[in-house]
Every structure is written in structure tokens, then in C-alpha cells.
C-alpha positions in Angstrom: 189.6 -84.5 -83.1 186.8 -84.9 -85.6 187.5 -87.2 -88.6 186.0 -87.0 -92.2 182.5 -88.3 -92.2 181.9 -87.8 -88.5 179.3 -85.5 -87.0 179.0 -83.2 -84.0 175.6 -83.0 -82.5 175.2 -79.3 -80.9 172.9 -76.6 -80.5 173.6 -73.4 -82.5 172.3 -69.8 -81.6 173.0 -66.2 -82.5 174.8 -64.4 -79.7 175.8 -60.9 -80.0 175.7 -60.9 -83.7 177.6 -64.1 -84.1 176.3 -67.9 -84.4 178.0 -69.9 -81.8 177.9 -73.4 -80.3 175.8 -73.6 -77.2 176.4 -75.9 -74.2 178.0 -79.5 -74.8 179.3 -80.7 -78.3 178.5 -84.3 -78.7 180.6 -86.4 -81.1 178.9 -88.8 -83.4 181.4 -91.3 -84.9 181.1 -92.0 -88.6 180.0 -95.7 -88.0 177.0 -94.6 -86.0 175.9 -91.9 -88.5 173.6 -94.1 -90.7 171.7 -95.5 -87.6 171.3 -92.0 -86.2 169.9 -90.5 -89.4 167.4 -93.3 -89.9 166.0 -93.0 -86.3 165.8 -89.2 -86.6 163.9 -89.4 -90.0 161.6 -92.1 -88.5 160.8 -89.9 -85.6 160.3 -86.7 -87.8 157.7 -88.6 -90.0 156.0 -90.0 -87.1 155.6 -86.6 -85.5 154.7 -84.9 -88.9 151.6 -87.2 -89.1 149.8 -85.6 -86.1 151.2 -81.9 -86.3 152.0 -79.0 -88.6 155.5 -79.8 -89.1 156.7 -78.6 -92.4 160.5 -79.3 -92.6 163.3 -81.3 -90.9 164.7 -77.9 -89.8 161.5 -77.0 -87.9 161.6 -80.6 -86.4 165.2 -80.1 -85.0 164.3 -76.7 -83.5 161.2 -77.9 -81.7 162.1 -81.3 -80.8 165.6 -81.0 -79.1 165.0 -83.6 -76.3 163.9 -86.3 -79.0 167.0 -85.6 -80.8 169.2 -86.0 -77.8 167.4 -89.0 -76.7 168.0 -90.5 -80.1 171.5 -89.7 -80.0 172.0 -91.4 -76.5 170.3 -94.4 -77.7 172.5 -94.7 -80.8 175.6 -94.1 -78.8 174.7 -96.8 -76.2 174.1 -99.3 -78.8 177.8 -98.4 -80.0 179.2 -98.5 -76.4 177.8 -102.0 -75.8 179.7 -103.1 -78.9 183.2 -101.6 -77.9 186.2 -103.4 -79.0 189.0 -105.0 -77.0 190.9 -101.7 -76.8 188.2 -99.8 -75.0 187.0 -102.7 -72.8 190.6 -102.8 -71.5 190.2 -99.2 -70.8 187.0 -99.7 -68.7 188.9 -102.5 -66.7 191.8 -100.1 -66.2 189.6 -97.3 -64.9 187.8 -100.0 -62.6 191.1 -100.2 -60.5 191.0 -96.3 -60.4 187.5 -96.1 -59.2 188.1 -98.5 -56.6 191.3 -96.6 -55.4 189.2 -93.3 -55.4 186.6 -94.9 -53.1 189.0 -96.0 -50.7 190.3 -92.5 -50.5 186.6 -91.3 -50.0 186.6 -89.1 -53.0 183.3 -87.5 -53.6 183.9 -86.8 -57.2 184.6 -90.2 -58.6 182.1 -89.8 -61.6 183.7 -86.4 -62.5 187.2 -87.8 -62.5 186.3 -90.9 -64.5 184.4 -88.7 -66.9 187.3 -86.4 -67.4 189.6 -89.2 -68.1 187.1 -90.8 -70.6 187.2 -87.4 -72.3 190.8 -87.3 -72.4 190.9 -90.6 -74.0 188.4 -89.9 -76.7 189.8 -86.4 -77.5 193.5 -87.0 -77.5 194.3 -90.9 -77.4 191.7 -92.8 -79.2 192.7 -91.8 -82.8 196.3 -92.9 -82.0 195.5 -96.1 -80.6 196.8 -95.3 -77.1 195.2 -96.0 -73.8 195.3 -93.9 -70.5 198.1 -96.1 -69.4 200.3 -94.6 -72.1 200.2 -91.2 -70.5 203.8 -91.5 -69.6 204.5 -91.1 -73.5 202.4 -87.8 -73.7 203.9 -84.3 -73.4 201.2 -83.0 -70.9 202.3 -79.4 -71.4 201.5 -79.8 -75.0 198.2 -81.5 -74.3 197.0 -78.6 -72.2 198.2 -76.0 -75.0 196.3 -78.0 -77.7 193.2 -78.6 -75.7 192.8 -74.7 -74.8 193.4 -73.9 -78.4 191.0 -76.4 -79.7 188.3 -75.3 -77.3 188.2 -78.8 -75.6 189.0 -76.9 -72.3 187.3 -73.6 -72.7 187.0 -72.4 -69.0 188.9 -72.0 -65.7 186.9 -74.6 -64.1 187.4 -77.2 -66.7 191.3 -76.6 -66.4 191.0 -77.2 -62.7 189.1 -80.3 -62.9 191.2 -81.7 -65.8 194.5 -81.1 -63.9 192.9 -82.5 -60.6 191.7 -85.7 -62.5 195.2 -86.2 -64.2 197.0 -85.6 -60.8 195.0 -88.2 -59.1 195.2 -90.6 -61.9 199.0 -90.2 -62.4 199.5 -90.7 -58.6 197.7 -93.9 -58.7 199.7 -95.2 -61.6 203.0 -94.1 -60.1 202.4 -96.0 -57.0 201.9 -99.1 -59.2 204.8 -98.4 -61.6 207.7 -96.0 -61.2 207.6 -95.2 -65.1 204.8 -92.6 -64.3 206.7 -90.7 -61.7 208.1 -88.2 -64.3 204.7 -87.6 -65.7 203.4 -87.2 -62.2 206.0 -84.7 -61.5 205.0 -82.9 -64.7 201.4 -82.5 -63.9 202.4 -81.2 -60.4 204.4 -78.5 -62.2 201.5 -77.6 -64.5 199.3 -77.5 -61.4 201.6 -75.0 -59.7 201.7 -73.1 -62.9 198.2 -73.2 -63.9 197.8 -69.3 -64.0 199.8 -69.4 -67.2 197.1 -71.4 -68.8 194.3 -69.6 -67.1 195.5 -66.3 -68.8 194.6 -68.0 -72.1 191.2 -68.7 -71.3 188.0 -66.5 -71.2 186.3 -67.0 -67.8 183.0 -68.9 -67.5 183.6 -68.9 -63.8 181.6 -65.6 -63.2 178.4 -67.5 -62.2 178.0 -68.9 -58.6 177.3 -72.6 -58.6 177.5 -75.5 -56.2 180.1 -77.7 -57.8 179.6 -80.5 -54.9 175.9 -80.7 -55.7 176.5 -81.0 -59.4 178.5 -84.2 -59.0 175.6 -85.8 -57.1 172.6 -85.4 -59.5 171.5 -86.5 -62.8 169.0 -84.3 -64.6 165.6 -85.6 -65.2 163.3 -84.7 -68.2 161.7 -81.7 -66.5 165.0 -80.2 -65.4 166.3 -80.7 -69.0 163.2 -79.0 -70.2 163.7 -76.1 -68.0 167.3 -75.6 -69.2 166.2 -75.9 -72.8 163.6 -73.2 -72.3 166.0 -71.0 -70.6 168.4 -71.2 -73.7 165.4 -70.5 -76.1 164.6 -67.4 -74.2 168.1 -66.1 -74.2 168.5 -66.8 -77.9 165.0 -65.1 -78.6 166.4 -61.9 -76.8 169.5 -62.1 -78.8 167.7 -62.4 -82.0 164.7 -60.1 -81.5 165.9 -57.6 -79.1 162.1 -57.1 -77.8 161.0 -53.8 -76.8 160.3 -53.4 -73.0 157.3 -51.5 -71.1 158.4 -47.9 -69.9 157.4 -48.4 -66.2 158.6 -52.0 -65.2 160.9 -52.8 -68.2 158.7 -55.9 -68.7 158.4 -57.8 -72.0 155.5 -56.5 -74.2 152.4 -58.8 -75.1 153.3 -59.9 -78.6 156.9 -61.0 -77.7 155.5 -62.8 -74.6 153.2 -64.8 -76.8 156.0 -65.4 -79.2 158.4 -66.7 -76.5 155.7 -68.8 -75.0 155.0 -70.7 -78.1 158.7 -71.7 -78.5 158.8 -73.1 -74.9 158.4 -76.8 -73.8 156.8 -75.5 -70.7 154.1 -73.3 -72.5 151.9 -71.5 -70.1 148.0 -71.1 -71.0 146.2 -67.8 -70.0 142.6 -66.8 -70.7 143.5 -63.2 -70.5 142.8 -61.1 -73.6 145.9 -58.7 -72.8 148.2 -60.6 -70.7 151.3 -59.3 -69.0 154.6 -60.7 -68.0 153.4 -61.8 -64.5 150.9 -64.0 -66.3 153.8 -66.1 -67.7 155.5 -67.7 -64.7 158.6 -69.1 -66.4 159.1 -66.1 -68.7 158.8 -63.7 -65.7 161.4 -65.8 -63.7 164.0 -66.0 -66.8 163.5 -62.3 -67.1 164.6 -61.6 -63.6 167.5 -64.2 -63.7 168.7 -62.8 -66.8 168.8 -59.2 -65.7 170.0 -60.3 -62.0 172.9 -62.5 -63.4 173.7 -59.9 -66.3 173.0 -62.4 -69.0 170.6 -59.8 -70.6 170.2 -56.1 -70.1 167.9 -53.2 -71.1 169.4 -50.8 -73.7 167.6 -48.1 -75.5 164.3 -49.4 -74.3 164.9 -52.8 -75.7 166.1 -56.1 -74.0 169.4 -57.3 -75.5 172.2 -59.8 -74.5 175.0 -58.8 -72.2 178.7 -60.0 -72.5 178.0 -62.8 -70.0 175.6 -64.5 -72.3 178.2 -66.0 -74.1 180.0 -67.4 -71.3 176.4 -68.8 -69.9 175.5 -70.4 -73.3 178.7 -72.1 -73.4 178.1 -74.2 -70.1 176.9 -77.7 -70.1 173.2 -78.5 -69.2 174.4 -79.6 -65.8 176.2 -76.3 -65.1 173.2 -74.2 -66.4 170.8 -76.0 -64.2 173.2 -75.5 -61.2 173.5 -71.8 -61.7 169.5 -71.7 -62.1 169.0 -73.7 -58.8 171.7 -71.5 -57.1 170.0 -68.3 -58.1 166.5 -69.5 -57.1 167.4 -71.0 -53.8 169.8 -68.3 -52.6 168.4 -65.1 -54.4 164.8 -65.3 -55.5 163.8 -67.6 -52.6 164.8 -64.8 -50.1 163.9 -62.0 -52.2 160.3 -62.9 -52.9 159.5 -63.8 -49.4 157.3 -61.4 -47.4 159.6 -59.3 -45.4 157.3 -58.8 -42.2 158.2 -62.3 -41.2 161.6 -61.3 -40.3 165.0 -62.8 -41.6 165.2 -65.3 -38.8 161.9 -66.7 -39.1 162.3 -67.0 -42.9 165.7 -68.8 -42.4 164.1 -71.3 -39.9 161.2 -71.9 -42.3 163.5 -72.8 -45.1 165.5 -75.0 -43.0 162.1 -76.7 -41.8 160.9 -77.0 -45.3 164.2 -78.7 -46.5 164.4 -81.1 -43.4 160.7 -82.1 -44.2 161.4 -82.7 -47.8 164.6 -84.5 -47.3 162.9 -87.1 -45.1 160.3 -87.9 -47.7 160.9 -90.9 -49.9 161.2 -90.4 -53.5 157.6 -90.6 -55.2 155.9 -90.6 -51.6 152.8 -88.5 -51.6 152.4 -85.6 -49.2 150.4 -82.5 -48.8 151.2 -78.8 -47.8 149.0 -79.3 -44.5 151.3 -81.9 -43.3 154.3 -79.7 -43.0 155.1 -77.2 -40.3 152.9 -74.2 -40.7 155.7 -71.5 -41.5 157.5 -74.0 -43.8 154.3 -74.8 -45.5 153.7 -71.0 -46.1 157.3 -70.6 -47.6 156.9 -73.9 -49.6 153.6 -72.8 -51.1 155.2 -69.8 -52.5 157.8 -71.7 -54.4 156.3 -75.0 -55.2 155.6 -74.1 -58.9 159.3 -73.3 -59.3 160.4 -76.5 -57.7 158.1 -78.2 -60.3 159.9 -76.7 -63.1 163.1 -77.5 -61.6 162.2 -81.1 -61.6 162.2 -81.4 -57.9 158.6 -82.1 -57.3 155.7 -83.6 -59.3 151.9 -82.6 -58.9 149.2 -81.2 -60.9 149.9 -77.4 -61.3 146.2 -76.6 -61.3 145.2 -78.6 -58.4 148.1 -79.5 -56.2 146.3 -81.9 -53.6 148.9 -84.6 -53.9 152.6 -83.7 -54.1 155.6 -86.2 -54.8 159.2 -85.6 -54.1 161.1 -86.8 -57.6 164.3 -88.8 -57.3 166.2 -85.7 -58.4 164.4 -83.7 -55.6 165.2 -86.5 -53.0 168.9 -85.9 -53.8 168.8 -82.1 -53.9 166.8 -81.7 -50.7 169.0 -84.4 -48.9 172.1 -82.6 -50.0 170.8 -79.2 -48.7 169.8 -80.6 -45.4 173.0 -82.3 -44.7 175.0 -79.2 -45.9 173.0 -77.1 -43.3 173.4 -79.8 -40.5 177.2 -80.0 -41.1 177.5 -76.2 -41.0 175.6 -76.1 -37.6 177.7 -79.0 -36.3 180.8 -77.0 -37.3 179.6 -74.0 -35.3 178.9 -76.1 -32.2 182.5 -77.6 -32.4 184.1 -74.1 -32.7 182.1 -72.9 -29.7 183.3 -75.8 -27.6 186.9 -75.2 -28.5 186.5 -71.5 -27.7 185.1 -72.2 -24.3 188.2 -74.5 -23.6 
């Protein structure tokens, strides 16, 4: 719930002829507003001295990451001064976190985040704590949360139900007054399709939820997500024409899009084409393959799924981009003459090598197994934009695996190894 004098920080874009909120909506309490505005104006004037910025609107459009950095700093200052009510809440969740870890839950962070969101959205204004959930009509909570847009996808619904189930089970073991609430959430869980019918689906994109809970996006990864949003919004606003043969974006529009991006590409060609802009070409392929954009009447325009995509969080968008790059482009763009088995082994060898590297440790392509190194060389630029690697794009002699890359490659390697281990076990059981 938003009170008078409070602000919501969100990105807005025109999608299918309507202006909509994009991604996460970040709440800025009224008592942090003055600090936030002062920091924004200070940063705006600092940048304006050394650039052609002419208005605060232009600053907000071109410096998204600065705005979110300032927001985070102001909120962290606010969090560090929380009153006794919220301090008690953190103590309360501390017990729950210990409980989840004993149960070997792999989604501790997500459950705690969900409960904090419920507290801020539904309980904070009434002075209630999470321990007061026995006084809440949970059916009414879910109905209101869906109506307000607090829960706006089937995946959100499933996660919030699961988090409340775990938390109320934890509380019911400590105190029997929570047993009725625990039974209520179990009933809601069994009847969740009633609530799903009231939601528009955001679940039409493939992503790896397990990986999503393990990672925290770095600046490069956030820049990539921000650039993809800018690309999609440009398509929605301009409906750029495409070339007749390959359905590529034309030169003037390529230059306009490139100028909007955080990751601007430099080209010396007088008449560049889409292939000369690595990231734009990747976004174009992704958008068409995932049906976020489409070609209609020789122009690029937004498809219906664009709305669902833009409503997702940055982490979910990144997950979809990575899943697409790893499972689709990585196989589609490789030389077919190598053979499917060889390519699969090369991918596994590449991931194994990268997972064994320490974060920020230097290596060269020559130190990789030959076939894996060949596959890696094709996709190293994409891994750079994904924030998984760090090197000089013009002269990649020394390559580093980022902290994000270390987590992602280790996750992929362990996932592959567990899958192979399962196959071996099943074969042994079959022989018996």
C-alpha cells in the first residue's frame, strides 16, 4: 500500500500503445524522499558539467543504474536505522532461517525475501508482525494481492504459497495457535488453480529457477538487462522497418538503438549492417525466437508476450536471456560439421574448465582443451556481456572469470555431473 507523499521508483515504457510499469516497482517511503531527491540532483549536476545533458528527464532516461544505485544507498541508510518493530522482525526471521538450513532448503533467500515483501505490503501499515499471521484471512490476502498486482504471475503465486506454507508450518510447531492458519494455507495450496485463473501468465518463458536463487547480478549483467529493455521499448515506439531479404534492422535505426545502449558498439564502416552490432543482433534474434517481437508489414513490432517479459524482475529477465543463450544460441550458432556429440562434449569440457577457475584468476584460451577452446572463442563475447567473464574485447589475451561467472559455471557443471550420476545409478539398478 502506498501512502500520501510516498514514491514508487519504476521504469515506464510504451508497450502495445499503452504506457506500463516495467520490471520491479521499488517503494520509497516518504521519510527517505528528501535524501533521495538531494542525491539525484547532486548526481545530475555533477554529470551535466561534463556532458550534454539538458534536462532531468534526459538524466533519468540515460542514467538508470545511477538512479537505482542512489535508491539502494538511501534505502540501506534507512534500513540501518530501523525501529524496534522491524528489529524484532529480523530476529524472528533469524529463527526461521536456521530452521530452513537444518531442512537443507536451497531457497532460503527467496523465502525470506517473500516474507519480507508480505510484511511490507500487507502488515507494516497496521503495526502487525509476521507472527500475527494467525489473525489474517489468508484467502482475502491472496485475492487483494492479485487485485493490487502485488502477485501478478503464476510463478509469484506458487512462491508466495510455498513460503507461507513453510513459515506457518514452522510457527505451528512452536505454538498451536498457528495450526488453523497452516491448514488454511494448505487448502489454498490445493485450490491454487482458482487463483491462477485470475492471473495472466508470465510463465511462458523458459528459465532455471534453481540457478536464479544462487546468483546476484553484477553491473555488466544489469547493463545487459537494461539494454534489452531499451531495445524492446524502441521497437514498440518506433516500429522500425526491416530489410526485405534477411528482415534485419536498417542502418539509421541501428545507429539510434546503439546510441541508447549502455554497451555502445563502435564501428568504422560507413554503411554498417545489423551483424556489425553484436548486441543488437543478439537481441533481434532473441526477441524473434521468444516471440517478444515480430515482423509485421515489413516492420518490427511488439508481440503479445512483450508485456509479460517487461513485467518480470531484472533477475528473471537475465535468467531468460542466459537460458536462451546457453540452450538455444549456443547450439544453433555452432558449426554443424563438428557433430552433436562432439559439440556436447566440448560444452561440458568448457564448463568444467571454467568452473575450476577461481574468481578473478587469469587464463588464456590456449590453456583450454582444443575443442572446448574453439567453442569458447565463439561465445566469449556473449559471456562478457552476460557479466560472466572480464577481458579486453579488442585484445582478449588474459581472461578472468567474474564472481557471477564462477557461480554460474559451477552450477552448470554440478547440474551436469548430478545428471550423469543419476544415469549411472539407474543403469546399475536396471542390471540388478
